[in-house]
TIMAR-666325 format. One record per residue (C-alpha): x, y, z; residue in three letters. Coordinates in steps of 0.2 Angstrom, whole numbers, padded with zeros to 4 digits, always signed. Layout:
BEGIN
XYZAla
...
END
This chain:
BEGIN
+0021+0100-0080Met
+0024+0085-0067Ala
+0018+0068-0063Leu
+0011+0068-0043Tyr
+0011+0052-0034Leu
-0005+0054-0022Ile
-0007+0044-0006Pro
-0024+0039-0001Thr
-0031+0034+0016Pro
-0028+0015+0021Ile
-0044+0016+0032Ser
-0059+0025+0021Glu
-0066+0035+0037Glu
-0046+0040+0040Ala
-0047+0056+0027Leu
-0039+0066+0040Thr
-0021+0056+0038Thr
-0018+0065+0022Leu
-0011+0082+0024Pro
-0018+0098+0017Gln
-0005+0100+0004Glu
-0007+0083-0003Thr
-0028+0086-0003Val
-0025+0103-0013Asp
-0014+0095-0026Val
-0027+0080-0028Ala
-0043+0094-0030Arg
-0035+0104-0043Arg
-0029+0091-0053Leu
-0040+0085-0069Lys
-0030+0070-0075Val
-0027+0054-0066Phe
-0020+0036-0067Ile
-0028+0024-0058Val
-0030+0007-0051Glu
-0050+0007-0052Arg
-0061+0023-0060Ala
-0076+0019-0049Lys
-0066+0021-0031Ser
-0056+0034-0039Ala
-0072+0044-0043Arg
-0078+0041-0025His
-0061+0046-0017Phe
-0059+0062-0027Leu
-0078+0065-0023Lys
-0075+0068-0006Arg
-0060+0081-0009Leu
-0072+0092-0017His
-0062+0095-0033Pro
-0061+0111-0042Thr
-0070+0104-0056Cys
-0085+0092-0057Pro
-0081+0076-0057Ile
-0088+0071-0074Ser
-0075+0082-0082Glu
-0061+0071-0073Leu
-0050+0060-0084Val
-0046+0044-0078Leu
-0036+0031-0084Val
-0035+0014-0077Glu
-0017+0004-0075Phe
-0018-0012-0086Gly
-0017-0028-0077Arg
-0005-0031-0063Asn
-0001-0012-0064Gly
+0006-0013-0082Glu
+0006+0002-0093Leu
-0007+0003-0107Thr
-0006+0013-0124Pro
-0019+0023-0115Gln
-0007+0027-0102Ile
+0006+0033-0114Glu
-0005+0044-0123Glu
-0012+0054-0110Ile
+0004+0057-0102Leu
+0011+0063-0119Lys
-0003+0073-0121Tyr
-0003+0082-0105Ala
+0017+0087-0108Ile
+0011+0094-0125Gln
-0004+0105-0115Gln
+0009+0108-0099Asn
-0005+0099-0089Ala
-0001+0090-0071Asp
-0005+0072-0068Val
-0009+0062-0054Gly
-0007+0044-0050Val
-0019+0037-0037Leu
-0018+0023-0027Ser
-0033+0013-0019Glu
-0025+0013-0002Ala
-0009+0021+0004Gly
+0006+0026-0007Cys
+0007+0023-0027Pro
+0020+0013-0032Ala
+0023+0004-0015Val
+0015-0013-0013Ala
+0003-0005-0026Asp
+0004+0001-0046Pro
+0013+0015-0051Gly
+0030+0012-0055Ala
+0028+0008-0072Ala
+0022+0025-0076Val
+0034+0033-0064Val
+0048+0024-0074Ala
+0040+0030-0090Leu
+0038+0048-0084Ala
+0058+0047-0079His
+0060+0042-0098Arg
+0050+0057-0105Leu
+0060+0068-0093Glu
+0044+0071-0082Val
+0046+0079-0066Pro
+0040+0066-0052Val
+0033+0073-0036Ile
+0029+0060-0021Pro
+0017+0068-0009Leu
+0015+0064+0010Val
+0002+0051+0016Gly
-0001+0035+0026Pro
+0009+0018+0019Ser
+0004+0003+0030Ser
+0021-0005+0027Ile
+0031+0010+0037Leu
+0016+0013+0049Leu
+0018-0006+0054Ala
+0036-0007+0054Leu
+0035+0010+0065Met
+0024+0002+0078Ala
+0031-0015+0078Ser
+0047-0013+0090Gly
+0057-0022+0078Leu
+0073-0017+0068Asn
+0068+0001+0058Gly
+0086+0001+0051Gln
+0088-0016+0041Arg
+0072-0021+0034Phe
+0065-0031+0018Thr
+0047-0029+0011Phe
+0042-0045+0001His
+0023-0042-0005Gly
+0013-0056-0005Tyr
+0019-0074-0001Leu
+0015-0090-0009Ser
-0005-0095-0008Pro
+0002-0113-0007Lys
+0004-0120+0009Arg
+0020-0130+0007Pro
+0028-0116-0002Glu
+0023-0103+0012Leu
+0028-0113+0024Thr
+0047-0115+0016Arg
+0047-0094+0013Gln
+0042-0092+0031Leu
+0057-0102+0037Arg
+0067-0093+0024Gln
+0062-0076+0029Leu
+0066-0082+0048Glu
+0082-0087+0044Ile
+0087-0070+0037Gln
+0079-0060+0050Ala
+0091-0070+0063Arg
+0105-0070+0052Gln
+0106-0052+0047Asn
+0096-0044+0060Asn
+0084-0039+0047Gln
+0065-0037+0049Thr
+0056-0046+0036Gln
+0038-0039+0030Ile
+0025-0045+0020Phe
+0006-0042+0017Ile
-0010-0052+0015Glu
-0027-0049+0009Thr
-0041-0049+0021Pro
-0048-0067+0018Tyr
-0032-0075+0019Arg
-0025-0067+0034Ala
-0030-0079+0046Pro
-0025-0094+0036Trp
-0008-0086+0034Leu
-0008-0082+0053Phe
-0012-0100+0059Glu
+0004-0107+0046Ile
+0015-0095+0053Ala
+0012-0099+0071Leu
+0016-0118+0065Thr
+0031-0116+0055Ala
+0041-0102+0066Leu
+0053-0105+0080Gln
+0046-0102+0095Ala
+0057-0087+0099Asp
+0054-0079+0082Thr
+0045-0062+0085Leu
+0030-0062+0074Leu
+0021-0045+0072Ser
+0004-0042+0068Val
-0003-0026+0061Ala
-0022-0024+0055Gln
-0034-0009+0053Asp
-0020+0004+0053Leu
-0027+0022+0055Thr
-0043+0014+0056Gly
-0057+0015+0071Ser
-0050-0002+0078Gln
-0032-0004+0075Pro
-0024-0021+0080Phe
-0005-0020+0083Ile
+0004-0032+0093Arg
+0022-0040+0093Thr
+0026-0057+0103Lys
+0036-0073+0102Pro
+0028-0086+0092Val
+0027-0094+0108Arg
+0015-0081+0117Leu
+0005-0080+0102Trp
+0002-0100+0103Arg
-0001-0099+0121Glu
-0014-0084+0120His
-0021-0090+0102Arg
-0033-0077+0096Gln
-0039-0079+0077Pro
-0036-0064+0067Leu
-0051-0055+0061Ile
-0052-0054+0041Ala
-0045-0037+0036Ala
-0028-0031+0026Pro
-0014-0036+0037Thr
+0005-0032+0037Val
+0016-0046+0045Phe
+0034-0044+0052Leu
+0047-0055+0057Leu
+0061-0052+0069Gly
+0073-0060+0081Lys
+0070-0059+0101Glu
END
């Protein structure tokens, strides 16, 4: 029995970004812990699972990715039955900027083997394509939704990037990404490197790294899309 961490495509049409081994594992499993059952069924249906969709057991995470009694029960039942369990992300890799860490921690406490499978991660793809320091970096998740605090956070991350030569990475939802971008252009120093990555693995990927001064000179609004932002020093 093992707990498999199963990545899903970042862009829905990019099913080919999943290695065949990852697809094969997902196809044969019958028990999953997921963010949303509806979207998980949609994804699994595209893989043509070995049993009918109606027979799959899908247990949703609690709010903010928390464990629920149902998750604990299904994992303990799977141990008794020697049945493998999969953890599905909505997009990308489970437990990385997505729920999953709590169930992985539970699996370790129960001495269940944890097997991460290969698949796309928007954070790593953005870092790879940014040209910024890939040896030293920190991921901060989502920043504050309030402008004064967001401005303070951006300037603090800028200081860390400069002092430590450390790439600072954060993400934003589609509808807030253009807003954050505009605030960043106001808050950051002109020579700070700002990288923006959108629609990774999609049909129209946008990945650019420029000093803030050049973003200001050639100003263009971002589209509303999931976005990875990265800060570095020039």
